[in-house]
C-alpha positions in Angstrom: 17.5 -7.2 -0.5 21.0 -8.3 0.3 22.1 -11.3 -1.7 23.1 -13.0 1.4 19.6 -13.0 2.7 17.9 -14.2 -0.4 20.2 -17.2 -0.5 19.3 -17.9 2.9 15.6 -17.7 2.1 15.9 -19.5 -1.1 17.7 -22.3 0.1 14.7 -22.9 2.8 12.5 -23.4 -0.2 8.8 -23.3 1.2 6.1 -25.9 0.8 3.3 -24.7 0.0 4.4 -21.7 -2.0 3.1 -18.6 -1.4 1.1 -17.1 -4.3 1.7 -13.8 -6.3 -0.1 -10.7 -5.5 -3.5 -10.8 -6.7 -3.1 -7.3 -8.2 -1.0 -8.8 -11.1 -4.1 -10.9 -12.3 -5.3 -9.6 -15.9 -9.0 -9.0 -16.7 -10.7 -8.5 -19.6 -13.1 -5.6 -19.5 -16.3 -6.7 -20.9 -19.3 -4.2 -21.1 -17.5 -2.1 -19.0 -16.9 -4.8 -16.0 -13.9 -6.9 -15.2 -14.0 -10.6 -16.4 -11.2 -13.0 -15.3 -9.3 -14.2 -18.1 -9.6 -17.9 -18.4 -6.0 -19.8 -18.7 -6.5 -22.6 -20.9 -4.0 -25.6 -20.3 -0.9 -25.1 -22.4 -0.2 -27.9 -25.2 3.6 -27.9 -24.5 6.2 -27.5 -21.7 8.5 -24.5 -21.7 11.3 -23.6 -19.0 12.7 -20.1 -17.8 15.6 -19.6 -16.1 15.2 -17.5 -12.9 18.7 -16.5 -11.8 19.4 -14.4 -8.6 22.9 -13.3 -8.3 25.0 -10.7 -6.3 24.7 -7.1 -7.9 25.8 -3.9 -6.9 26.5 -3.3 -3.2 25.8 -7.2 -2.4 22.1 -6.6 -3.3 20.0 -9.5 -5.0 19.7 -9.1 -8.7 18.2 -11.1 -11.7 18.2 -11.2 -15.3 15.4 -10.7 -17.7 15.6 -9.5 -21.5 13.2 -7.6 -24.0 12.2 -9.3 -26.8 12.7 -8.0 -30.4 10.1 -5.9 -31.9 9.7 -8.3 -34.8 8.6 -11.0 -32.5 5.0 -12.4 -33.4 4.1 -13.5 -30.2 5.8 -11.6 -27.5 6.7 -8.5 -29.7 8.6 -6.0 -27.2 7.8 -7.5 -23.8 10.0 -8.4 -21.0 10.6 -12.0 -20.2 12.9 -14.4 -18.6 15.7 -16.4 -20.6 14.0 -19.6 -21.6 12.0 -21.7 -24.3 10.4 -24.9 -25.3 11.6 -28.1 -23.3 13.3 -30.2 -26.0 13.1 -34.1 -26.3 16.7 -34.5 -25.6 16.7 -32.0 -22.7 17.2 -34.0 -19.3 14.9 -32.4 -17.5 12.8 -29.1 -17.1 16.0 -27.4 -15.1 18.2 -28.6 -17.8 16.0 -27.1 -20.7 15.8 -23.7 -18.6 19.7 -23.8 -18.2 20.3 -24.6 -21.9 18.0 -21.9 -23.2 19.5 -19.2 -20.9 22.8 -20.1 -22.2 21.6 -19.9 -25.8 19.9 -16.8 -25.3 21.7 -14.4 -22.8 24.8 -16.6 -22.5 24.8 -18.1 -19.0 27.3 -20.0 -18.3 26.6 -22.4 -15.3 30.1 -23.2 -14.5 31.5 -19.3 -14.6 28.8 -18.0 -12.4 28.5 -21.0 -10.3 24.7 -21.8 -10.9 22.9 -24.1 -8.5 19.2 -24.6 -8.6 17.2 -24.7 -5.8 13.8 -25.0 -6.9 10.7 -24.5 -9.0 7.6 -22.1 -9.1 4.0 -22.7 -10.1 3.7 -23.4 -13.8 2.1 -20.8 -15.5 -0.3 -21.2 -18.6 0.8 -18.9 -21.3 -2.4 -18.4 -23.3 -1.0 -16.2 -26.4 1.6 -18.9 -27.2 -0.1 -22.1 -25.5 2.9 -23.0 -23.7 3.0 -24.4 -20.0 5.9 -22.4 -18.4 8.1 -23.6 -15.7 10.1 -21.4 -13.6 13.3 -22.8 -12.5 14.7 -20.9 -9.8 19.0 -20.7 -9.3 21.2 -18.9 -7.3 24.7 -17.8 -8.8 27.5 -17.4 -6.9 28.7 -14.6 -8.9 27.8 -12.2 -11.8 27.1 -13.8 -14.9 28.8 -12.8 -18.1 25.6 -11.3 -20.1 25.5 -11.0 -23.9 22.1 -11.4 -25.8 21.5 -13.4 -29.1 20.5 -10.7 -31.4 17.9 -12.8 -33.1 16.0 -13.4 -29.6 16.8 -10.6 -27.7 16.9 -6.8 -28.1 18.0 -6.0 -24.6 19.4 -7.9 -21.8 18.1 -6.4 -18.4 19.9 -6.7 -14.8 17.6 -5.7 -12.3 17.2 -5.6 -8.3 14.8 -8.2 -6.8 14.0 -5.6 -4.1 11.3 -4.4 -7.1 9.4 -7.4 -6.8 9.4 -8.0 -3.1 5.8 -8.2 -1.2 5.8 -4.3 -0.5 7.1 -3.3 -4.2 4.8 -0.9 -6.3 2.5 -2.6 -8.5 0.7 -0.1 -11.1 -2.4 -0.8 -13.0 -2.9 -0.3 -17.1 -5.7 -1.0 -19.1 -5.4 -1.2 -23.1 -6.1 -3.3 -26.3 -4.4 -6.2 -26.6 -4.9 -9.1 -28.7 -8.5 -8.3 -29.5 -9.6 -7.9 -25.7 -9.5 -4.9 -23.6 -7.0 -5.8 -20.7 -6.7 -4.5 -17.1 -3.7 -6.0 -15.8 -1.2 -5.0 -12.8 2.5 -4.6 -13.6 5.9 -3.9 -12.1 7.7 -0.5 -13.0 11.5 -1.3 -13.6 14.3 0.7 -15.1 11.6 2.2 -17.5 10.2 -1.1 -18.4 6.8 -2.4 -18.0 6.8 -5.8 -16.5 3.8 -7.7 -16.7 2.0 -11.1 -17.6 3.6 -14.4 -16.7 7.0 -12.6 -16.2 4.9 -10.2 -13.5 3.3 -13.4 -11.9 6.6 -15.4 -11.7 8.6 -12.7 -10.0 5.6 -11.6 -7.7 5.3 -15.4 -6.6 9.5 -15.3 -6.0 8.9 -11.8 -4.4 6.5 -13.4 -1.9 8.8 -16.2 -1.2 11.9 -13.9 -0.2 9.6 -11.7 1.6 8.9 -14.5 4.3 10.5 -15.1 7.4 13.8 -16.9 6.9 12.9 -20.4 8.0 9.4 -19.8 8.5 8.2 -22.6 6.5 11.0 -25.4 5.5 10.9 -27.3 2.3 12.7 -30.5 1.5 
């Protein structure tokens, strides 16, 4: 997807938002049958920055990161830059931008960052957070440098990998005492699943809508 096309669609922020693909929904396998995983309400707010920027050939790209293997809650998983909303953060968006700078070095002024909206919050069962995805457009590719304590790799990936027609692979494995079946996006040798995949799937649905089909405020 071309960057200018993505900008055109994001600047017409839809209300209501389309949902992410159903194939991303995780299920617990109990006695051989799938049972929907209940998502308990998060006890603390967290914010992540979902930045769309011009990549190679003027295509729309975004920034993800790989958590270090030693991270207790999300070891080795792919996520957005982000973290807990602190009392001195002026807003959810301010928290997302602060965390993105701390974790992967995104400088809002350098890349011409502007916030365009928020996707639906996601309850993250394993860590007890209510995750708020803040979507922003960057006029220029951001300079990126991961914090070695929190990031093992910074990933730049094309938004085309998450549009409505993008492939979703199904996996089944043991995780945190559960036998889970879930859908994931295969991207650059990584498996993107869980809350991050749900956010990307919903953003992909927004970008796949016809421009101007649903106009937001």
